[in-house]
OpenMM code with the backbone's topology and positions (N, CA, C; nanometers):
from openmm import Vec3, app, unit

residues = "MET SER MET MET ASP TRP ASP ALA TYR ARG LYS GLN LEU MET ALA GLY ILE GLY ASP LEU LYS GLN LEU SER PRO ASP THR VAL ALA GLY TYR MET THR ALA SER GLY ALA GLY ALA LYS THR ASN HIS LEU ASP ALA LYS THR ARG GLU LEU ILE SER LEU ALA VAL ALA VAL THR THR ARG CYS ASP GLY CYS ILE ALA VAL HIS SER GLN GLN ALA VAL LYS HIS GLY ALA SER ARG GLU GLU ILE ALA GLU ALA LEU GLY VAL ALA VAL ALA MET ASN ALA GLY ALA ALA LEU VAL TYR SER ALA ARG ALA LEU ASP ALA VAL GLY LYS ALA".split()
positions = [
    Vec3(-10.2772, 19.4357, -4.9459),
    Vec3(-10.2256, 19.3020, -4.9658),
    Vec3(-10.2499, 19.2598, -5.1111),
    Vec3(-10.1487, 19.2145, -5.1751),
    Vec3(-10.1597, 19.1689, -5.3128),
    Vec3(-10.2122, 19.0256, -5.3156),
    Vec3(-10.3091, 19.0012, -5.4023),
    Vec3(-10.3656, 18.8667, -5.4124),
    Vec3(-10.2820, 18.7850, -5.5108),
    Vec3(-10.2794, 18.6580, -5.4872),
    Vec3(-10.2004, 18.5657, -5.5679),
    Vec3(-10.2744, 18.5312, -5.6974),
    Vec3(-10.2004, 18.5116, -5.8039),
    Vec3(-10.2564, 18.4620, -5.9293),
    Vec3(-10.2549, 18.3096, -5.9202),
    Vec3(-10.3652, 18.2532, -5.8704),
    Vec3(-10.3721, 18.1107, -5.8409),
    Vec3(-10.3633, 18.0252, -5.9671),
    Vec3(-10.4193, 18.0724, -6.0780),
    Vec3(-10.4108, 17.9951, -6.2024),
    Vec3(-10.2656, 17.9832, -6.2490),
    Vec3(-10.1933, 18.0939, -6.2455),
    Vec3(-10.0523, 18.0917, -6.2859),
    Vec3(-9.9715, 18.0044, -6.1901),
    Vec3(-10.0027, 18.0144, -6.0618),
    Vec3(-9.9308, 17.9339, -5.9628),
    Vec3(-9.9557, 17.7847, -5.9845),
    Vec3(-10.0817, 17.7477, -6.0116),
    Vec3(-10.1139, 17.6068, -6.0377),
    Vec3(-10.0336, 17.5536, -6.1568),
    Vec3(-10.0247, 17.6335, -6.2636),
    Vec3(-9.9489, 17.5920, -6.3827),
    Vec3(-9.8008, 17.5751, -6.3492),
    Vec3(-9.7457, 17.6687, -6.2746),
    Vec3(-9.6054, 17.6619, -6.2343),
    Vec3(-9.5823, 17.5392, -6.1455),
    Vec3(-9.6726, 17.5158, -6.0541),
    Vec3(-9.6618, 17.4018, -5.9637),
    Vec3(-9.6654, 17.2694, -6.0403),
    Vec3(-9.7597, 17.2570, -6.1332),
    Vec3(-9.7710, 17.1330, -6.2109),
    Vec3(-9.6459, 17.1096, -6.2964),
    Vec3(-9.5881, 17.2176, -6.3476),
    Vec3(-9.4630, 17.2037, -6.4239),
    Vec3(-9.3514, 17.1531, -6.3336),
    Vec3(-9.3444, 17.2057, -6.2129),
    Vec3(-9.2418, 17.1612, -6.1178),
    Vec3(-9.2613, 17.0161, -6.0773),
    Vec3(-9.3861, 16.9763, -6.0579),
    Vec3(-9.4140, 16.8367, -6.0243),
    Vec3(-9.3808, 16.7472, -6.1437),
    Vec3(-9.4062, 16.7967, -6.2643),
    Vec3(-9.3676, 16.7229, -6.3845),
    Vec3(-9.2173, 16.7000, -6.3904),
    Vec3(-9.1403, 16.8021, -6.3517),
    Vec3(-8.9946, 16.7870, -6.3475),
    Vec3(-8.9548, 16.6802, -6.2455),
    Vec3(-9.0174, 16.6829, -6.1284),
    Vec3(-8.9885, 16.5840, -6.0248),
    Vec3(-9.0252, 16.4433, -6.0738),
    Vec3(-9.1372, 16.4337, -6.1446),
    Vec3(-9.1805, 16.3035, -6.1963),
    Vec3(-9.0769, 16.2450, -6.2920),
    Vec3(-9.0147, 16.3288, -6.3732),
    Vec3(-8.9110, 16.2813, -6.4654),
    Vec3(-8.7888, 16.2326, -6.3887),
    Vec3(-8.7541, 16.3036, -6.2817),
    Vec3(-8.6348, 16.2697, -6.2047),
    Vec3(-8.6586, 16.1556, -6.1064),
    Vec3(-8.7809, 16.1470, -6.0531),
    Vec3(-8.8121, 16.0466, -5.9517),
    Vec3(-8.9560, 15.9982, -5.9704),
    Vec3(-8.9791, 15.9188, -6.0744),
    Vec3(-9.1156, 15.8795, -6.1082),
    Vec3(-9.1876, 15.8044, -5.9968),
    Vec3(-9.1175, 15.7218, -5.9208),
    Vec3(-9.1833, 15.6453, -5.8147),
    Vec3(-9.2321, 15.7345, -5.7011),
    Vec3(-9.1622, 15.8455, -5.6770),
    Vec3(-9.2060, 15.9392, -5.5734),
    Vec3(-9.3429, 15.9956, -5.6088),
    Vec3(-9.3571, 16.0413, -5.7312),
    Vec3(-9.4838, 16.0991, -5.7752),
    Vec3(-9.5903, 15.9898, -5.7869),
    Vec3(-9.5525, 15.8724, -5.8342),
    Vec3(-9.6480, 15.7618, -5.8437),
    Vec3(-9.6988, 15.7221, -5.7051),
    Vec3(-9.6111, 15.7214, -5.6067),
    Vec3(-9.6517, 15.6899, -5.4696),
    Vec3(-9.7507, 15.7914, -5.4155),
    Vec3(-9.7236, 15.9191, -5.4442),
    Vec3(-9.8177, 16.0232, -5.4031),
    Vec3(-9.9529, 16.0028, -5.4719),
    Vec3(-9.9510, 15.9753, -5.6007),
    Vec3(-10.0753, 15.9581, -5.6767),
    Vec3(-10.1559, 15.8389, -5.6229),
    Vec3(-10.0890, 15.7334, -5.5821),
    Vec3(-10.1574, 15.6181, -5.5236),
    Vec3(-10.2271, 15.6590, -5.3937),
    Vec3(-10.1537, 15.7269, -5.3056),
    Vec3(-10.2128, 15.7714, -5.1791),
    Vec3(-10.3259, 15.8702, -5.2032),
    Vec3(-10.3053, 15.9603, -5.2965),
    Vec3(-10.4046, 16.0632, -5.3260),
    Vec3(-10.5340, 16.0047, -5.3810),
    Vec3(-10.5234, 15.8992, -5.4590),
    Vec3(-10.6415, 15.8405, -5.5208),
    Vec3(-10.7087, 15.7313, -5.4392),
    Vec3(-10.6517, 15.6965, -5.3235),
    Vec3(-10.7041, 15.5845, -5.2448),
    Vec3(-10.8485, 15.6068, -5.2014),
    Vec3(-10.8833, 15.7280, -5.1612),
    Vec3(-11.0193, 15.7559, -5.1165),
    Vec3(-11.1218, 15.7384, -5.2263),
    Vec3(-11.0856, 15.7766, -5.3456),
    Vec3(-11.1790, 15.7636, -5.4568),
    Vec3(-11.2099, 15.6174, -5.4867),
    Vec3(-11.1151, 15.5285, -5.4570),
    Vec3(-11.1374, 15.3856, -5.4828),
    Vec3(-11.2361, 15.3248, -5.3834),
    Vec3(-11.2279, 15.3646, -5.2568),
    Vec3(-11.3232, 15.3112, -5.1592),
    Vec3(-11.4569, 15.3825, -5.1715),
    Vec3(-11.4524, 15.5102, -5.2062),
    Vec3(-11.5708, 15.5910, -5.2359),
    Vec3(-11.6741, 15.5964, -5.1226),
    Vec3(-11.6275, 15.5958, -4.9983),
    Vec3(-11.7183, 15.6131, -4.8857),
    Vec3(-11.7621, 15.7593, -4.8712),
    Vec3(-11.6762, 15.8511, -4.9154),
    Vec3(-11.7083, 15.9932, -4.9195),
    Vec3(-11.7153, 16.0351, -5.0651),
    Vec3(-11.8000, 16.1313, -5.0956),
    Vec3(-11.8042, 16.1786, -5.2336),
    Vec3(-11.6865, 16.2729, -5.2606),
    Vec3(-11.6628, 16.2995, -5.3873),
    Vec3(-11.5475, 16.3799, -5.4284),
    Vec3(-11.5509, 16.5199, -5.3671),
    Vec3(-11.6679, 16.5807, -5.3589),
    Vec3(-11.6781, 16.7154, -5.3012),
    Vec3(-11.6340, 16.7142, -5.1553),
    Vec3(-11.6799, 16.6153, -5.0796),
    Vec3(-11.6433, 16.6060, -4.9383),
    Vec3(-11.4935, 16.5844, -4.9228),
    Vec3(-11.4366, 16.4956, -5.0049),
    Vec3(-11.2913, 16.4734, -4.9993),
    Vec3(-11.2154, 16.6015, -5.0299),
    Vec3(-11.2636, 16.6800, -5.1262),
    Vec3(-11.1950, 16.8056, -5.1610),
    Vec3(-11.2094, 16.9099, -5.0508),
    Vec3(-11.3255, 16.9144, -4.9848),
    Vec3(-11.3431, 17.0072, -4.8728),
    Vec3(-11.2497, 16.9706, -4.7578),
    Vec3(-11.2368, 16.8419, -4.7300),
    Vec3(-11.1433, 16.7978, -4.6268),
    Vec3(-11.0005, 16.8325, -4.6687),
    Vec3(-10.9675, 16.8056, -4.7932),
    Vec3(-10.8334, 16.8360, -4.8428),
    Vec3(-10.8021, 16.9844, -4.8309),
    Vec3(-10.8988, 17.0677, -4.8618),
    Vec3(-10.8764, 17.2118, -4.8534),
    Vec3(-10.8572, 17.2559, -4.7084),
    Vec3(-10.9369, 17.2015, -4.6177),
    Vec3(-10.9203, 17.2360, -4.4755),
    Vec3(-10.7833, 17.1912, -4.4250),
    Vec3(-10.7414, 17.0715, -4.4634),
    Vec3(-10.6092, 17.0226, -4.4231),
    Vec3(-10.4997, 17.1082, -4.4861),
    Vec3(-10.5192, 17.1494, -4.6105),
    Vec3(-10.4208, 17.2351, -4.6776),
    Vec3(-10.3991, 17.3644, -4.6000),
    Vec3(-10.5069, 17.4183, -4.5461),
    Vec3(-10.4957, 17.5405, -4.4663),
    Vec3(-10.4207, 17.5123, -4.3360),
    Vec3(-10.4538, 17.4009, -4.2696),
    Vec3(-10.3873, 17.3720, -4.1421),
    Vec3(-10.2398, 17.3392, -4.1605),
    Vec3(-10.2036, 17.2843, -4.2767),
    Vec3(-10.0623, 17.2537, -4.3022),
    Vec3(-9.9906, 17.3672, -4.3752),
    Vec3(-10.0650, 17.4716, -4.4097),
    Vec3(-10.0100, 17.5917, -4.4736),
    Vec3(-9.9407, 17.5595, -4.6057),
    Vec3(-10.0087, 17.4831, -4.6900),
    Vec3(-9.9528, 17.4425, -4.8195),
    Vec3(-10.0242, 17.5181, -4.9314),
    Vec3(-9.9586, 17.6196, -4.9859),
    Vec3(-10.0182, 17.6985, -5.0943),
    Vec3(-10.0499, 17.6144, -5.2167),
    Vec3(-9.9628, 17.5196, -5.2487),
    Vec3(-9.9886, 17.4337, -5.3629),
    Vec3(-10.1145, 17.3510, -5.3434),
    Vec3(-10.1315, 17.2975, -5.2231),
    Vec3(-10.2517, 17.2193, -5.1922),
    Vec3(-10.3756, 17.3078, -5.1960),
    Vec3(-10.3640, 17.4297, -5.1463),
    Vec3(-10.4760, 17.5242, -5.1510),
    Vec3(-10.5124, 17.5518, -5.2967),
    Vec3(-10.4117, 17.5748, -5.3809),
    Vec3(-10.4363, 17.6044, -5.5219),
    Vec3(-10.5112, 17.4907, -5.5895),
    Vec3(-10.4674, 17.3693, -5.5675),
    Vec3(-10.5273, 17.2534, -5.6342),
    Vec3(-10.6646, 17.2202, -5.5759),
    Vec3(-10.6740, 17.2120, -5.4444),
    Vec3(-10.7976, 17.1633, -5.3832),
    Vec3(-10.9095, 17.2673, -5.3801),
    Vec3(-10.8754, 17.3949, -5.3841),
    Vec3(-10.9815, 17.4960, -5.3971),
    Vec3(-11.0470, 17.4831, -5.5345),
    Vec3(-10.9659, 17.4674, -5.6377),
    Vec3(-11.0178, 17.4510, -5.7733),
    Vec3(-11.1006, 17.3221, -5.7836),
    Vec3(-11.0503, 17.2141, -5.7260),
    Vec3(-11.1207, 17.0866, -5.7331),
    Vec3(-11.2509, 17.0874, -5.6518),
    Vec3(-11.2512, 17.1561, -5.5386),
    Vec3(-11.3733, 17.1654, -5.4587),
    Vec3(-11.4840, 17.2338, -5.5392),
    Vec3(-11.4489, 17.3419, -5.6055),
    Vec3(-11.5463, 17.4127, -5.6897),
    Vec3(-11.5895, 17.3233, -5.8058),
    Vec3(-11.4937, 17.2560, -5.8681),
    Vec3(-11.5240, 17.1661, -5.9799),
    Vec3(-11.6248, 17.0582, -5.9384),
    Vec3(-11.6157, 17.0119, -5.8152),
    Vec3(-11.7047, 16.9059, -5.7666),
    Vec3(-11.8296, 16.9612, -5.6990),
    Vec3(-11.8560, 17.0905, -5.7188),
    Vec3(-11.9835, 17.1473, -5.6773),
    Vec3(-11.9879, 17.2155, -5.5426),
    Vec3(-11.8747, 17.2347, -5.4782),
    Vec3(-11.8749, 17.3021, -5.3478),
    Vec3(-11.9066, 17.4506, -5.3657),
    Vec3(-11.9973, 17.4997, -5.2844),
    Vec3(-12.0309, 17.6426, -5.2861),
    Vec3(-11.9305, 17.7191, -5.1997),
    Vec3(-11.9292, 17.8505, -5.2158),
    Vec3(-11.8437, 17.9352, -5.1299),
    Vec3(-11.8807, 17.9155, -4.9840),
    Vec3(-12.0095, 17.8976, -4.9569),
    Vec3(-12.0556, 17.8786, -4.8189),
    Vec3(-12.0035, 17.7461, -4.7616),
    Vec3(-12.0067, 17.6405, -4.8425),
    Vec3(-11.9543, 17.5115, -4.7957),
    Vec3(-11.8035, 17.5194, -4.7746),
    Vec3(-11.7358, 17.5868, -4.8652),
    Vec3(-11.5911, 17.6045, -4.8503),
    Vec3(-11.5609, 17.6848, -4.7246),
    Vec3(-11.6361, 17.7912, -4.7014),
    Vec3(-11.6155, 17.8725, -4.5812),
    Vec3(-11.6381, 17.7901, -4.4545),
    Vec3(-11.7382, 17.7019, -4.4559),
    Vec3(-11.7629, 17.6173, -4.3388),
    Vec3(-11.6465, 17.5208, -4.3162),
    Vec3(-11.5962, 17.4607, -4.4234),
    Vec3(-11.4806, 17.3714, -4.4112),
    Vec3(-11.3591, 17.4487, -4.3591),
    Vec3(-11.3407, 17.5711, -4.4062),
    Vec3(-11.2292, 17.6527, -4.3588),
    Vec3(-11.2481, 17.6910, -4.2127),
    Vec3(-11.3728, 17.7091, -4.1716),
    Vec3(-11.4015, 17.7339, -4.0300),
    Vec3(-11.3580, 17.6173, -3.9429),
    Vec3(-11.3758, 17.4954, -3.9939),
    Vec3(-11.3285, 17.3771, -3.9218),
    Vec3(-11.1764, 17.3818, -3.9099),
    Vec3(-11.1083, 17.4209, -4.0178),
    Vec3(-10.9620, 17.4326, -4.0139),
    Vec3(-10.9179, 17.5344, -3.9093),
    Vec3(-10.9862, 17.6474, -3.9033),
    Vec3(-10.9540, 17.7501, -3.8032),
    Vec3(-10.9720, 17.6936, -3.6628),
    Vec3(-11.0838, 17.6237, -3.6411),
    Vec3(-11.1110, 17.5665, -3.5089),
    Vec3(-11.0061, 17.4614, -3.4718),
    Vec3(-10.9654, 17.3797, -3.5698),
    Vec3(-10.8644, 17.2774, -3.5412),
    Vec3(-10.7307, 17.3407, -3.5042),
    Vec3(-10.6926, 17.4476, -3.5733),
    Vec3(-10.5679, 17.5157, -3.5386),
    Vec3(-10.5777, 17.5787, -3.4002),
    Vec3(-10.6917, 17.6376, -3.3702),
    Vec3(-10.7109, 17.6968, -3.2374),
    Vec3(-10.7104, 17.5873, -3.1310),
    Vec3(-10.7745, 17.4753, -3.1616),
    Vec3(-10.7769, 17.3635, -3.0675),
    Vec3(-10.6381, 17.3092, -3.0411),
    Vec3(-10.5585, 17.2964, -3.1470),
    Vec3(-10.4219, 17.2478, -3.1299),
    Vec3(-10.3407, 17.3451, -3.0443),
    Vec3(-10.3588, 17.4743, -3.0653),
    Vec3(-10.2889, 17.5738, -2.9833),
    Vec3(-10.3332, 17.5641, -2.8376),
    Vec3(-10.4613, 17.5389, -2.8162),
    Vec3(-10.5132, 17.5231, -2.6799),
    Vec3(-10.4501, 17.4016, -2.6117),
    Vec3(-10.4460, 17.2888, -2.6809),
    Vec3(-10.3861, 17.1671, -2.6254),
    Vec3(-10.2384, 17.1900, -2.5947),
    Vec3(-10.1667, 17.2519, -2.6878),
    Vec3(-10.0237, 17.2737, -2.6655),
    Vec3(-9.9971, 17.3817, -2.5618),
    Vec3(-10.0913, 17.4701, -2.5413),
    Vec3(-10.0797, 17.5670, -2.4313),
    Vec3(-10.0836, 17.4938, -2.2974),
    Vec3(-10.1729, 17.3958, -2.2863),
    Vec3(-10.1797, 17.3152, -2.1635),
    Vec3(-10.0496, 17.2386, -2.1451),
    Vec3(-9.9926, 17.1869, -2.2542),
    Vec3(-9.8646, 17.1155, -2.2461),
    Vec3(-9.7530, 17.2105, -2.2008),
    Vec3(-9.7550, 17.3331, -2.2538),
    Vec3(-9.6516, 17.4308, -2.2150),
    Vec3(-9.6630, 17.4634, -2.0663),
    Vec3(-9.7854, 17.4799, -2.0170),
    Vec3(-9.8024, 17.5044, -1.8737),
    Vec3(-9.7544, 17.3860, -1.7911),
    Vec3(-9.7784, 17.2644, -1.8409),
    Vec3(-9.7292, 17.1445, -1.7723),
    Vec3(-9.5772, 17.1465, -1.7683),
    Vec3(-9.5133, 17.1879, -1.8788),
    Vec3(-9.3667, 17.1942, -1.8847),
    Vec3(-9.3115, 17.2977, -1.7865),
    Vec3(-9.3851, 17.4068, -1.7673),
    Vec3(-9.3437, 17.5108, -1.6737),
    Vec3(-9.3506, 17.4578, -1.5302),
    Vec3(-9.4471, 17.3723, -1.5057),
    Vec3(-9.4640, 17.3176, -1.3715),
    Vec3(-9.5490, 17.4084, -1.2854),
    Vec3(-9.5504, 17.3822, -1.1581),
    Vec3(-9.6366, 17.4560, -1.0640),
    Vec3(-9.5690, 17.5805, -1.0082),
    Vec3(-9.4530, 17.6167, -1.0596),
    Vec3(-9.3768, 17.7306, -1.0071),
    Vec3(-9.4497, 17.8611, -1.0148),
] * unit.nanometer
topology = app.Topology()
chain = topology.addChain("A")
for resn in residues:
    res = topology.addResidue(resn, chain)
    for name in ("N", "CA", "C"):
        topology.addAtom(name, app.Element.getBySymbol(name[0]), res)
């Protein structure tokens, strides 16, 4: 399996977002407002917010989010062990969602 060049991908992604910002500045501004909302209330520290963001990025399968939030988690002091634990939560949440939807699928099948 070939590994991704995450630094190159981050640069490419930021350039693409820059293009979108020129074409639709309010779209990017709206995202930036939502993205920065947690930092304003500051109930969680930046490292915790980045660990949550990285776990969510995995559950939503967003490579761009993984690229950005993995770098930011490390920048804010997250260790590989802390990142692995957060990713373990993401794995459990995906498994849990599959379990819940399996029960729904059985309900849809009925008692036949």
